[in-house]
All heavy atoms as TSV, in Angstrom:
chain	resi	resn	atom	element	x	y	z
A	1	MET	N	N	28.649	-40.929	52.737
A	1	MET	CA	C	29.057	-40.957	51.379
A	1	MET	C	C	28.500	-42.302	50.700
A	1	MET	O	O	28.704	-43.321	51.264
A	1	MET	CB	C	30.622	-40.915	51.217
A	1	MET	CG	C	31.118	-40.999	49.815
A	1	MET	SD	S	32.815	-40.818	49.526
A	1	MET	CE	C	33.643	-41.507	50.909
A	2	PHE	N	N	28.047	-42.035	49.566
A	2	PHE	CA	C	27.571	-43.187	48.816
A	2	PHE	C	C	28.419	-43.251	47.530
A	2	PHE	O	O	28.640	-42.148	46.885
A	2	PHE	CB	C	26.119	-43.022	48.292
A	2	PHE	CG	C	25.182	-43.301	49.561
A	2	PHE	CD1	C	24.741	-42.264	50.323
A	2	PHE	CD2	C	24.774	-44.620	49.882
A	2	PHE	CE1	C	24.004	-42.414	51.362
A	2	PHE	CE2	C	23.862	-44.733	50.871
A	2	PHE	CZ	C	23.455	-43.664	51.744
A	3	LEU	N	N	28.807	-44.396	47.142
A	3	LEU	CA	C	29.632	-44.571	45.935
A	3	LEU	C	C	28.919	-45.160	44.821
A	3	LEU	O	O	28.074	-46.078	44.996
A	3	LEU	CB	C	30.919	-45.335	46.316
A	3	LEU	CG	C	31.790	-44.813	47.354
A	3	LEU	CD1	C	32.847	-45.823	47.710
A	3	LEU	CD2	C	32.383	-43.504	46.952
A	4	LEU	N	N	29.206	-44.716	43.662
A	4	LEU	CA	C	28.615	-45.392	42.441
A	4	LEU	C	C	29.658	-46.214	41.740
A	4	LEU	O	O	30.834	-45.849	41.618
A	4	LEU	CB	C	28.263	-44.288	41.406
A	4	LEU	CG	C	27.564	-44.631	40.066
A	4	LEU	CD1	C	26.314	-45.378	40.158
A	4	LEU	CD2	C	27.372	-43.466	39.203
A	5	TYR	N	N	29.343	-47.593	41.597
A	5	TYR	CA	C	30.297	-48.500	41.013
A	5	TYR	C	C	30.062	-48.544	39.596
A	5	TYR	O	O	28.900	-49.005	39.067
A	5	TYR	CB	C	30.164	-49.839	41.696
A	5	TYR	CG	C	31.034	-50.824	41.270
A	5	TYR	CD1	C	32.351	-50.903	41.705
A	5	TYR	CD2	C	30.727	-51.878	40.511
A	5	TYR	CE1	C	33.315	-51.833	41.219
A	5	TYR	CE2	C	31.461	-52.906	39.948
A	5	TYR	CZ	C	32.802	-52.778	40.450
A	5	TYR	OH	O	33.867	-53.752	40.029
A	6	VAL	N	N	31.099	-48.216	38.730
A	6	VAL	CA	C	31.011	-48.340	37.281
A	6	VAL	C	C	32.360	-48.985	36.815
A	6	VAL	O	O	33.408	-48.392	37.010
A	6	VAL	CB	C	30.821	-46.991	36.673
A	6	VAL	CG1	C	30.758	-47.090	35.167
A	6	VAL	CG2	C	29.574	-46.210	37.179
A	7	SER	N	N	32.251	-50.118	36.125
A	7	SER	CA	C	33.336	-50.726	35.484
A	7	SER	C	C	34.539	-50.879	36.507
A	7	SER	O	O	35.682	-50.372	36.190
A	7	SER	CB	C	33.866	-50.104	34.219
A	7	SER	OG	O	32.764	-50.038	33.327
A	8	ARG	N	N	34.324	-51.435	37.581
A	8	ARG	CA	C	35.462	-51.674	38.625
A	8	ARG	C	C	35.999	-50.347	39.285
A	8	ARG	O	O	37.046	-50.467	39.927
A	8	ARG	CB	C	36.522	-52.428	38.118
A	8	ARG	CG	C	36.100	-53.842	37.544
A	8	ARG	CD	C	37.405	-54.603	37.059
A	8	ARG	NE	N	36.787	-55.684	36.178
A	8	ARG	CZ	C	37.663	-56.558	35.725
A	8	ARG	NH1	N	38.940	-56.490	35.904
A	8	ARG	NH2	N	37.139	-57.422	34.983
A	9	LEU	N	N	35.275	-49.323	39.051
A	9	LEU	CA	C	35.667	-48.060	39.689
A	9	LEU	C	C	34.558	-47.540	40.635
A	9	LEU	O	O	33.436	-47.645	40.307
A	9	LEU	CB	C	35.907	-47.014	38.667
A	9	LEU	CG	C	37.152	-47.355	37.726
A	9	LEU	CD1	C	37.230	-46.205	36.647
A	9	LEU	CD2	C	38.484	-47.397	38.472
A	10	ASP	N	N	34.875	-46.811	41.756
A	10	ASP	CA	C	33.824	-46.367	42.541
A	10	ASP	C	C	33.975	-44.791	42.472
A	10	ASP	O	O	35.096	-44.220	42.494
A	10	ASP	CB	C	34.179	-46.702	44.007
A	10	ASP	CG	C	33.991	-48.163	44.398
A	10	ASP	OD1	O	32.956	-48.645	43.763
A	10	ASP	OD2	O	34.711	-48.670	45.117
A	11	PHE	N	N	32.803	-44.272	42.363
A	11	PHE	CA	C	32.764	-42.694	42.214
A	11	PHE	C	C	31.728	-42.172	43.364
A	11	PHE	O	O	30.667	-42.764	43.507
A	11	PHE	CB	C	32.153	-42.245	40.961
A	11	PHE	CG	C	32.920	-42.639	39.711
A	11	PHE	CD1	C	32.656	-43.860	39.049
A	11	PHE	CD2	C	34.040	-41.919	39.316
A	11	PHE	CE1	C	33.293	-44.186	37.888
A	11	PHE	CE2	C	34.717	-42.243	38.287
A	11	PHE	CZ	C	34.514	-43.471	37.540
A	12	PRO	N	N	32.283	-41.202	44.087
A	12	PRO	CA	C	31.376	-40.618	44.994
A	12	PRO	C	C	30.175	-39.923	44.470
A	12	PRO	O	O	30.400	-39.305	43.511
A	12	PRO	CB	C	32.179	-39.614	45.841
A	12	PRO	CG	C	33.547	-39.738	45.356
A	12	PRO	CD	C	33.532	-40.618	44.153
A	13	CYS	N	N	28.944	-40.273	44.884
A	13	CYS	CA	C	27.878	-39.663	44.235
A	13	CYS	C	C	26.791	-38.894	45.247
A	13	CYS	O	O	26.130	-38.112	44.879
A	13	CYS	CB	C	27.009	-40.775	43.469
A	13	CYS	SG	S	26.388	-42.088	44.525
A	14	VAL	N	N	27.056	-39.173	46.540
A	14	VAL	CA	C	26.301	-38.425	47.601
A	14	VAL	C	C	27.304	-38.210	48.693
A	14	VAL	O	O	27.898	-39.145	49.388
A	14	VAL	CB	C	25.116	-39.184	48.034
A	14	VAL	CG1	C	24.452	-38.514	49.225
A	14	VAL	CG2	C	24.103	-39.433	46.966
A	15	PHE	N	N	27.334	-36.855	49.086
A	15	PHE	CA	C	27.953	-36.599	50.355
A	15	PHE	C	C	26.864	-35.868	51.314
A	15	PHE	O	O	26.079	-35.059	50.699
A	15	PHE	CB	C	29.104	-35.537	50.285
A	15	PHE	CG	C	30.237	-36.106	49.471
A	15	PHE	CD1	C	30.439	-36.090	48.085
A	15	PHE	CD2	C	31.256	-36.711	50.246
A	15	PHE	CE1	C	31.525	-36.583	47.528
A	15	PHE	CE2	C	32.349	-37.289	49.629
A	15	PHE	CZ	C	32.514	-37.269	48.298
A	16	SER	N	N	26.844	-36.041	52.573
A	16	SER	CA	C	25.864	-35.445	53.339
A	16	SER	C	C	26.431	-34.935	54.665
A	16	SER	O	O	27.246	-35.640	55.319
A	16	SER	CB	C	24.649	-36.399	53.639
A	16	SER	OG	O	25.062	-37.544	54.293
A	17	LEU	N	N	25.940	-33.747	54.956
A	17	LEU	CA	C	26.325	-33.265	56.394
A	17	LEU	C	C	24.973	-33.412	57.240
A	17	LEU	O	O	23.924	-32.811	56.769
A	17	LEU	CB	C	26.691	-31.795	56.289
A	17	LEU	CG	C	27.920	-31.609	55.458
A	17	LEU	CD1	C	28.215	-30.063	55.289
A	17	LEU	CD2	C	29.124	-32.280	56.215
A	18	LEU	N	N	25.085	-34.008	58.237
A	18	LEU	CA	C	23.828	-34.358	58.982
A	18	LEU	C	C	23.840	-33.625	60.318
A	18	LEU	O	O	24.930	-33.169	60.820
A	18	LEU	CB	C	23.660	-35.899	59.230
A	18	LEU	CG	C	23.801	-36.721	57.992
A	18	LEU	CD1	C	23.759	-38.228	58.297
A	18	LEU	CD2	C	22.573	-36.403	57.131
A	19	THR	N	N	22.670	-33.457	60.885
A	19	THR	CA	C	22.531	-32.677	62.156
A	19	THR	C	C	22.810	-33.626	63.447
A	19	THR	O	O	22.762	-33.129	64.504
A	19	THR	CB	C	21.107	-32.177	62.309
A	19	THR	OG1	O	20.114	-33.164	62.195
A	19	THR	CG2	C	20.946	-31.151	61.202
A	20	GLY	N	N	22.905	-34.853	63.251
A	20	GLY	CA	C	23.201	-35.705	64.282
A	20	GLY	C	C	23.563	-37.167	63.843
A	20	GLY	O	O	23.819	-37.377	62.563
A	21	LYS	N	N	23.657	-38.186	64.832
A	21	LYS	CA	C	24.031	-39.528	64.345
A	21	LYS	C	C	23.141	-40.475	64.814
A	21	LYS	O	O	23.491	-41.641	65.107
A	21	LYS	CB	C	25.379	-39.811	65.064
A	21	LYS	CG	C	26.523	-38.826	64.489
A	21	LYS	CD	C	27.896	-39.215	65.215
A	21	LYS	CE	C	29.005	-38.460	64.627
A	21	LYS	NZ	N	30.300	-38.846	65.295
A	22	THR	N	N	21.871	-40.090	64.849
A	22	THR	CA	C	20.915	-41.126	65.358
A	22	THR	C	C	20.271	-41.870	64.183
A	22	THR	O	O	20.456	-41.489	62.997
A	22	THR	CB	C	19.711	-40.400	66.065
A	22	THR	OG1	O	18.988	-39.644	65.091
A	22	THR	CG2	C	20.120	-39.451	67.235
A	23	THR	N	N	19.647	-43.072	64.495
A	23	THR	CA	C	19.013	-43.780	63.488
A	23	THR	C	C	18.039	-42.941	62.711
A	23	THR	O	O	17.833	-43.117	61.500
A	23	THR	CB	C	18.386	-45.064	64.013
A	23	THR	OG1	O	19.460	-45.749	64.723
A	23	THR	CG2	C	17.811	-46.029	63.046
A	24	ASP	N	N	17.194	-42.169	63.381
A	24	ASP	CA	C	16.219	-41.395	62.720
A	24	ASP	C	C	16.809	-40.372	61.751
A	24	ASP	O	O	16.220	-40.147	60.703
A	24	ASP	CB	C	15.367	-40.497	63.784
A	24	ASP	CG	C	14.511	-41.383	64.524
A	24	ASP	OD1	O	14.217	-42.530	64.197
A	24	ASP	OD2	O	14.169	-40.928	65.732
A	25	VAL	N	N	17.942	-39.844	62.011
A	25	VAL	CA	C	18.601	-38.900	61.040
A	25	VAL	C	C	19.068	-39.696	59.839
A	25	VAL	O	O	18.838	-39.161	58.737
A	25	VAL	CB	C	19.744	-38.270	61.754
A	25	VAL	CG1	C	20.605	-37.456	60.747
A	25	VAL	CG2	C	19.343	-37.209	62.858
A	26	TYR	N	N	19.555	-40.789	59.943
A	26	TYR	CA	C	20.092	-41.665	58.823
A	26	TYR	C	C	18.769	-42.122	58.144
A	26	TYR	O	O	18.910	-42.208	56.864
A	26	TYR	CB	C	20.926	-42.870	59.248
A	26	TYR	CG	C	22.271	-42.338	59.651
A	26	TYR	CD1	C	22.667	-42.324	60.988
A	26	TYR	CD2	C	23.178	-42.028	58.673
A	26	TYR	CE1	C	23.967	-41.985	61.315
A	26	TYR	CE2	C	24.397	-41.574	59.052
A	26	TYR	CZ	C	24.815	-41.571	60.374
A	26	TYR	OH	O	26.108	-41.193	60.671
A	27	GLN	N	N	17.704	-42.489	58.649
A	27	GLN	CA	C	16.530	-42.858	58.002
A	27	GLN	C	C	15.971	-41.802	57.230
A	27	GLN	O	O	15.535	-41.915	56.034
A	27	GLN	CB	C	15.500	-43.295	59.035
A	27	GLN	CG	C	15.785	-44.735	59.548
A	27	GLN	CD	C	14.693	-45.192	60.622
A	27	GLN	OE1	O	14.219	-44.360	61.380
A	27	GLN	NE2	N	14.542	-46.551	60.689
A	28	GLN	N	N	16.004	-40.511	57.632
A	28	GLN	CA	C	15.541	-39.401	56.968
A	28	GLN	C	C	16.346	-39.125	55.706
A	28	GLN	O	O	15.937	-38.709	54.688
A	28	GLN	CB	C	15.557	-38.038	57.823
A	28	GLN	CG	C	15.172	-36.894	57.166
A	28	GLN	CD	C	13.700	-36.892	56.758
A	28	GLN	OE1	O	12.746	-37.490	57.446
A	28	GLN	NE2	N	13.377	-36.349	55.684
A	29	LEU	N	N	17.634	-39.259	55.884
A	29	LEU	CA	C	18.636	-39.284	54.796
A	29	LEU	C	C	18.294	-40.175	53.740
A	29	LEU	O	O	18.044	-39.891	52.494
A	29	LEU	CB	C	20.046	-39.468	55.058
A	29	LEU	CG	C	21.087	-39.565	54.009
A	29	LEU	CD1	C	21.218	-38.307	53.184
A	29	LEU	CD2	C	22.521	-40.063	54.505
A	30	PHE	N	N	18.040	-41.444	54.027
A	30	PHE	CA	C	17.590	-42.503	53.126
A	30	PHE	C	C	16.253	-42.164	52.449
A	30	PHE	O	O	16.065	-42.354	51.228
A	30	PHE	CB	C	17.588	-43.846	53.686
A	30	PHE	CG	C	18.910	-44.405	54.148
A	30	PHE	CD1	C	19.050	-45.159	55.290
A	30	PHE	CD2	C	20.014	-44.130	53.360
A	30	PHE	CE1	C	20.199	-45.538	55.733
A	30	PHE	CE2	C	21.291	-44.567	53.750
A	30	PHE	CZ	C	21.325	-45.356	54.981
A	31	SER	N	N	15.328	-41.647	53.185
A	31	SER	CA	C	14.027	-41.149	52.564
A	31	SER	C	C	14.290	-40.073	51.563
A	31	SER	O	O	13.683	-40.190	50.597
A	31	SER	CB	C	13.183	-40.742	53.744
A	31	SER	OG	O	12.801	-41.745	54.526
A	32	GLU	N	N	15.081	-39.053	51.872
A	32	GLU	CA	C	15.415	-38.113	50.969
A	32	GLU	C	C	16.062	-38.543	49.674
A	32	GLU	O	O	15.630	-38.151	48.501
A	32	GLU	CB	C	16.272	-36.990	51.712
A	32	GLU	CG	C	15.637	-36.129	52.660
A	32	GLU	CD	C	14.509	-35.271	52.231
A	32	GLU	OE1	O	14.611	-34.792	51.021
A	32	GLU	OE2	O	13.621	-35.081	52.905
A	33	LEU	N	N	16.949	-39.506	49.790
A	33	LEU	CA	C	17.600	-40.071	48.660
A	33	LEU	C	C	16.555	-40.872	47.822
A	33	LEU	O	O	16.608	-40.818	46.576
A	33	LEU	CB	C	18.718	-40.947	48.990
A	33	LEU	CG	C	19.900	-40.151	49.720
A	33	LEU	CD1	C	21.016	-41.285	50.182
A	33	LEU	CD2	C	20.553	-39.289	48.556
A	34	GLU	N	N	15.554	-41.510	48.421
A	34	GLU	CA	C	14.565	-42.303	47.694
A	34	GLU	C	C	13.787	-41.262	46.960
A	34	GLU	O	O	13.354	-41.510	45.847
A	34	GLU	CB	C	13.789	-43.165	48.689
A	34	GLU	CG	C	14.496	-44.323	49.133
A	34	GLU	CD	C	13.660	-45.025	50.270
A	34	GLU	OE1	O	12.770	-44.523	50.914
A	34	GLU	OE2	O	13.846	-46.331	50.411
A	35	CYS	N	N	13.331	-40.167	47.552
A	35	CYS	CA	C	12.544	-39.251	46.938
A	35	CYS	C	C	13.207	-38.523	45.693
A	35	CYS	O	O	12.622	-38.497	44.640
A	35	CYS	CB	C	12.086	-38.079	47.905
A	35	CYS	SG	S	10.961	-38.634	49.174
A	36	HIS	N	N	14.507	-38.262	45.820
A	36	HIS	CA	C	15.180	-37.687	44.709
A	36	HIS	C	C	15.332	-38.674	43.574
A	36	HIS	O	O	15.184	-38.264	42.398
A	36	HIS	CB	C	16.609	-37.090	45.207
A	36	HIS	CG	C	16.509	-35.887	45.935
A	36	HIS	ND1	N	15.980	-34.661	45.444
A	36	HIS	CD2	C	16.618	-35.598	47.273
A	36	HIS	CE1	C	16.087	-33.768	46.364
A	36	HIS	NE2	N	16.410	-34.331	47.439
A	37	ALA	N	N	15.506	-39.939	43.942
A	37	ALA	CA	C	15.642	-40.886	42.912
A	37	ALA	C	C	14.356	-41.048	42.159
A	37	ALA	O	O	14.384	-41.153	40.970
A	37	ALA	CB	C	16.206	-42.200	43.483
A	38	GLU	N	N	13.278	-41.076	42.978
A	38	GLU	CA	C	11.981	-41.339	42.290
A	38	GLU	C	C	11.600	-40.151	41.406
A	38	GLU	O	O	11.116	-40.234	40.316
A	38	GLU	CB	C	10.900	-41.300	43.510
A	38	GLU	CG	C	9.569	-41.913	43.038
A	38	GLU	CD	C	8.740	-42.020	44.278
A	38	GLU	OE1	O	9.077	-42.917	45.147
A	38	GLU	OE2	O	7.702	-41.232	44.378
A	39	ARG	N	N	12.010	-38.868	41.742
A	39	ARG	CA	C	11.828	-37.689	40.873
A	39	ARG	C	C	12.559	-37.862	39.676
A	39	ARG	O	O	12.139	-37.319	38.581
A	39	ARG	CB	C	12.301	-36.552	41.732
A	39	ARG	CG	C	12.061	-35.146	41.166
A	39	ARG	CD	C	12.428	-34.013	42.043
A	39	ARG	NE	N	13.709	-34.081	42.576
A	39	ARG	CZ	C	14.739	-33.506	42.031
A	39	ARG	NH1	N	14.668	-32.795	40.901
A	39	ARG	NH2	N	15.973	-33.685	42.631
A	40	LEU	N	N	13.738	-38.489	39.651
A	40	LEU	CA	C	14.501	-38.757	38.552
A	40	LEU	C	C	14.168	-40.102	37.801
A	40	LEU	O	O	14.860	-40.520	36.919
A	40	LEU	CB	C	16.047	-38.786	38.780
A	40	LEU	CG	C	16.563	-37.437	39.425
A	40	LEU	CD1	C	17.937	-37.771	39.897
A	40	LEU	CD2	C	16.557	-36.330	38.306
A	41	ASN	N	N	13.037	-40.603	38.121
A	41	ASN	CA	C	12.542	-42.006	37.537
A	41	ASN	C	C	13.609	-42.903	37.734
A	41	ASN	O	O	13.859	-43.778	36.923
A	41	ASN	CB	C	12.083	-41.761	36.112
A	41	ASN	CG	C	10.991	-40.940	35.774
A	41	ASN	OD1	O	10.015	-40.983	36.642
A	41	ASN	ND2	N	10.970	-40.032	34.876
A	42	MET	N	N	14.174	-43.037	38.944
A	42	MET	CA	C	15.188	-44.089	39.328
A	42	MET	C	C	14.765	-44.654	40.576
A	42	MET	O	O	13.789	-44.222	41.352
A	42	MET	CB	C	16.502	-43.392	39.465
A	42	MET	CG	C	17.038	-42.806	38.160
A	42	MET	SD	S	18.597	-41.780	38.437
A	42	MET	CE	C	19.737	-43.209	38.526
A	43	LYS	N	N	15.413	-45.788	40.908
A	43	LYS	CA	C	15.225	-46.407	42.251
A	43	LYS	C	C	16.526	-46.348	43.011
A	43	LYS	O	O	17.661	-46.468	42.630
A	43	LYS	CB	C	14.882	-47.891	42.038
A	43	LYS	CG	C	13.544	-48.055	41.476
A	43	LYS	CD	C	13.237	-49.613	41.330
A	43	LYS	CE	C	11.852	-49.828	40.715
A	43	LYS	NZ	N	11.631	-51.297	40.612
A	44	PHE	N	N	16.275	-45.958	44.335
A	44	PHE	CA	C	17.352	-46.022	45.327
A	44	PHE	C	C	17.398	-47.359	45.928
A	44	PHE	O	O	16.724	-47.605	46.818
A	44	PHE	CB	C	17.150	-44.898	46.324
A	44	PHE	CG	C	18.174	-44.855	47.370
A	44	PHE	CD1	C	19.458	-44.406	47.127
A	44	PHE	CD2	C	18.020	-45.269	48.760
A	44	PHE	CE1	C	20.491	-44.381	48.021
A	44	PHE	CE2	C	18.953	-45.134	49.639
A	44	PHE	CZ	C	20.237	-44.701	49.292
A	45	GLU	N	N	18.326	-48.191	45.293
A	45	GLU	CA	C	18.575	-49.544	45.883
A	45	GLU	C	C	19.984	-49.849	45.895
A	45	GLU	O	O	20.524	-50.657	45.166
A	45	GLU	CB	C	17.852	-50.501	44.907
A	45	GLU	CG	C	16.367	-50.335	44.850
A	45	GLU	CD	C	15.690	-51.338	43.932
A	45	GLU	OE1	O	16.355	-51.715	42.952
A	45	GLU	OE2	O	14.520	-51.618	44.138
A	46	PRO	N	N	20.678	-49.280	46.870
A	46	PRO	CA	C	22.214	-49.503	46.903
A	46	PRO	C	C	22.396	-50.942	47.244
A	46	PRO	O	O	21.754	-51.565	48.103
A	46	PRO	CB	C	22.642	-48.625	48.003
A	46	PRO	CG	C	21.497	-48.261	48.836
A	46	PRO	CD	C	20.348	-48.343	47.893
A	47	ARG	N	N	23.354	-51.509	46.618
A	47	ARG	CA	C	23.850	-52.913	46.946
A	47	ARG	C	C	24.786	-52.887	48.082
A	47	ARG	O	O	24.912	-53.831	48.925
A	47	ARG	CB	C	24.354	-53.661	45.668
A	47	ARG	CG	C	23.359	-53.946	44.683
A	47	ARG	CD	C	23.973	-54.805	43.620
A	47	ARG	NE	N	23.528	-54.393	42.375
A	47	ARG	CZ	C	24.090	-54.660	41.212
A	47	ARG	NH1	N	25.081	-55.499	41.239
A	47	ARG	NH2	N	23.436	-54.341	40.101
A	48	HIS	N	N	25.648	-51.883	48.195
A	48	HIS	CA	C	26.684	-51.779	49.172
A	48	HIS	C	C	26.742	-50.298	49.697
A	48	HIS	O	O	26.396	-49.399	48.941
A	48	HIS	CB	C	27.991	-51.978	48.519
A	48	HIS	CG	C	28.170	-53.256	47.915
A	48	HIS	ND1	N	28.333	-54.475	48.538
A	48	HIS	CD2	C	28.186	-53.720	46.589
A	48	HIS	CE1	C	28.406	-55.482	47.701
A	48	HIS	NE2	N	28.296	-55.055	46.478
A	49	VAL	N	N	26.958	-50.273	50.993
A	49	VAL	CA	C	27.142	-48.916	51.557
A	49	VAL	C	C	28.434	-48.955	52.326
A	49	VAL	O	O	28.622	-49.773	53.095
A	49	VAL	CB	C	25.966	-48.535	52.521
A	49	VAL	CG1	C	26.211	-47.285	53.265
A	49	VAL	CG2	C	24.659	-48.471	51.751
A	50	ILE	N	N	29.084	-47.772	52.278
A	50	ILE	CA	C	30.404	-47.678	52.933
A	50	ILE	C	C	30.078	-46.833	54.110
A	50	ILE	O	O	29.552	-45.739	53.877
A	50	ILE	CB	C	31.586	-47.174	52.021
A	50	ILE	CG1	C	31.923	-48.273	50.918
A	50	ILE	CG2	C	32.821	-46.918	52.888
A	50	ILE	CD1	C	32.918	-47.754	50.056
A	51	SER	N	N	30.369	-47.247	55.296
A	51	SER	CA	C	30.093	-46.408	56.524
A	51	SER	C	C	31.324	-46.256	57.368
A	51	SER	O	O	32.251	-47.113	57.296
A	51	SER	CB	C	28.897	-47.121	57.349
A	51	SER	OG	O	28.701	-46.570	58.438
A	52	ASP	N	N	31.225	-45.296	58.137
A	52	ASP	CA	C	32.356	-45.189	59.300
A	52	ASP	C	C	31.966	-45.962	60.480
A	52	ASP	O	O	32.424	-45.733	61.580
A	52	ASP	CB	C	32.507	-43.726	59.590
A	52	ASP	CG	C	31.395	-42.961	60.054
A	52	ASP	OD1	O	30.313	-43.703	60.075
A	52	ASP	OD2	O	31.466	-41.744	60.278
A	53	PHE	N	N	31.228	-46.918	60.354
A	53	PHE	CA	C	30.741	-47.799	61.407
A	53	PHE	C	C	29.947	-47.227	62.478
A	53	PHE	O	O	29.979	-47.689	63.696
A	53	PHE	CB	C	31.905	-48.696	61.838
A	53	PHE	CG	C	32.506	-49.579	60.993
A	53	PHE	CD1	C	33.741	-49.170	60.257
A	53	PHE	CD2	C	31.872	-50.771	60.589
A	53	PHE	CE1	C	34.257	-50.016	59.296
A	53	PHE	CE2	C	32.439	-51.519	59.532
A	53	PHE	CZ	C	33.528	-51.125	58.955
A	54	GLU	N	N	29.236	-46.175	62.073
A	54	GLU	CA	C	28.241	-45.663	63.060
A	54	GLU	C	C	27.207	-46.731	63.266
A	54	GLU	O	O	26.403	-47.051	62.234
A	54	GLU	CB	C	27.620	-44.348	62.498
A	54	GLU	CG	C	28.519	-43.148	62.552
A	54	GLU	CD	C	28.756	-42.623	63.924
A	54	GLU	OE1	O	28.058	-42.854	64.874
A	54	GLU	OE2	O	29.866	-41.969	64.167
A	55	ILE	N	N	26.906	-47.118	64.390
A	55	ILE	CA	C	25.803	-48.060	64.608
A	55	ILE	C	C	24.499	-47.673	64.133
A	55	ILE	O	O	23.622	-48.404	63.604
A	55	ILE	CB	C	25.734	-48.446	66.178
A	55	ILE	CG1	C	27.046	-49.018	66.630
A	55	ILE	CG2	C	24.564	-49.333	66.479
A	55	ILE	CD1	C	27.451	-50.387	65.935
A	56	SER	N	N	24.172	-46.304	64.190
A	56	SER	CA	C	22.904	-45.700	63.887
A	56	SER	C	C	22.779	-45.882	62.408
A	56	SER	O	O	21.704	-46.205	61.779
A	56	SER	CB	C	22.780	-44.317	64.281
A	56	SER	OG	O	22.938	-44.066	65.511
A	57	SER	N	N	23.800	-45.622	61.625
A	57	SER	CA	C	23.682	-45.724	60.208
A	57	SER	C	C	23.458	-47.204	59.687
A	57	SER	O	O	22.750	-47.478	58.816
A	57	SER	CB	C	24.936	-45.158	59.465
A	57	SER	OG	O	26.022	-45.876	59.706
A	58	ILE	N	N	24.131	-48.095	60.336
A	58	ILE	CA	C	23.953	-49.485	60.022
A	58	ILE	C	C	22.590	-50.040	60.351
A	58	ILE	O	O	21.887	-50.645	59.553
A	58	ILE	CB	C	24.999	-50.365	60.866
A	58	ILE	CG1	C	26.457	-50.083	60.484
A	58	ILE	CG2	C	24.727	-51.872	60.741
A	58	ILE	CD1	C	27.539	-50.486	61.284
A	59	LYS	N	N	21.941	-49.607	61.397
A	59	LYS	CA	C	20.569	-49.935	61.788
A	59	LYS	C	C	19.634	-49.392	60.794
A	59	LYS	O	O	18.722	-49.992	60.322
A	59	LYS	CB	C	20.272	-49.408	63.235
A	59	LYS	CG	C	20.761	-50.115	64.272
A	59	LYS	CD	C	20.288	-49.559	65.741
A	59	LYS	CE	C	20.991	-50.070	66.877
A	59	LYS	NZ	N	20.576	-49.432	68.244
A	60	ALA	N	N	19.888	-48.140	60.423
A	60	ALA	CA	C	18.952	-47.469	59.428
A	60	ALA	C	C	18.970	-48.192	58.054
A	60	ALA	O	O	18.041	-48.316	57.466
A	60	ALA	CB	C	19.284	-45.977	59.297
A	61	PHE	N	N	20.266	-48.499	57.679
A	61	PHE	CA	C	20.323	-49.160	56.354
A	61	PHE	C	C	19.603	-50.477	56.350
A	61	PHE	O	O	19.020	-50.913	55.420
A	61	PHE	CB	C	21.820	-49.306	56.032
A	61	PHE	CG	C	21.972	-50.003	54.630
A	61	PHE	CD1	C	21.660	-49.291	53.490
A	61	PHE	CD2	C	22.463	-51.240	54.549
A	61	PHE	CE1	C	21.780	-49.818	52.336
A	61	PHE	CE2	C	22.651	-51.796	53.306
A	61	PHE	CZ	C	22.301	-51.096	52.039
A	62	LYS	N	N	19.882	-51.325	57.490
A	62	LYS	CA	C	19.253	-52.643	57.523
A	62	LYS	C	C	17.726	-52.514	57.688
A	62	LYS	O	O	16.985	-53.391	57.176
A	62	LYS	CB	C	19.768	-53.306	58.793
A	62	LYS	CG	C	21.178	-53.844	58.704
A	62	LYS	CD	C	21.571	-54.596	60.026
A	62	LYS	CE	C	22.922	-55.157	59.838
A	62	LYS	NZ	N	23.398	-55.810	61.032
A	63	GLN	N	N	17.130	-51.456	57.990
A	63	GLN	CA	C	15.712	-51.285	58.142
A	63	GLN	C	C	15.110	-50.970	56.712
A	63	GLN	O	O	13.974	-50.984	56.550
A	63	GLN	CB	C	15.211	-50.195	59.115
A	63	GLN	CG	C	15.520	-50.585	60.584
A	63	GLN	CD	C	15.237	-49.456	61.566
A	63	GLN	OE1	O	14.773	-48.436	61.266
A	63	GLN	NE2	N	15.552	-49.714	62.838
A	64	LYS	N	N	15.923	-50.576	55.824
A	64	LYS	CA	C	15.408	-50.292	54.387
A	64	LYS	C	C	15.226	-51.428	53.606
A	64	LYS	O	O	15.865	-52.337	53.451
A	64	LYS	CB	C	16.344	-49.206	53.726
A	64	LYS	CG	C	16.243	-47.906	54.259
A	64	LYS	CD	C	14.951	-47.338	53.861
A	64	LYS	CE	C	14.642	-45.920	54.404
A	64	LYS	NZ	N	13.321	-45.446	54.130
C-alpha cells in the first residue's frame, strides 16, 4: 500500500496484490507505478513507504 500525504492526512492511493514476495516482484511493481505516473505526466518519487517489513520490498525500494 502506498499512502498519499495531504495536509497531515494519509490517504491510500495504491493497493497491490502480488504473485510473490521477491525483490524482483517488488521492482516490477515500482516499474509499473513509474510507467503509470509518467503516462499521467507525473513522477513516481515517494518520500516514505509503509511496508510490512518484507525484506524484499525494502531492498527493492532502496534500489530505486
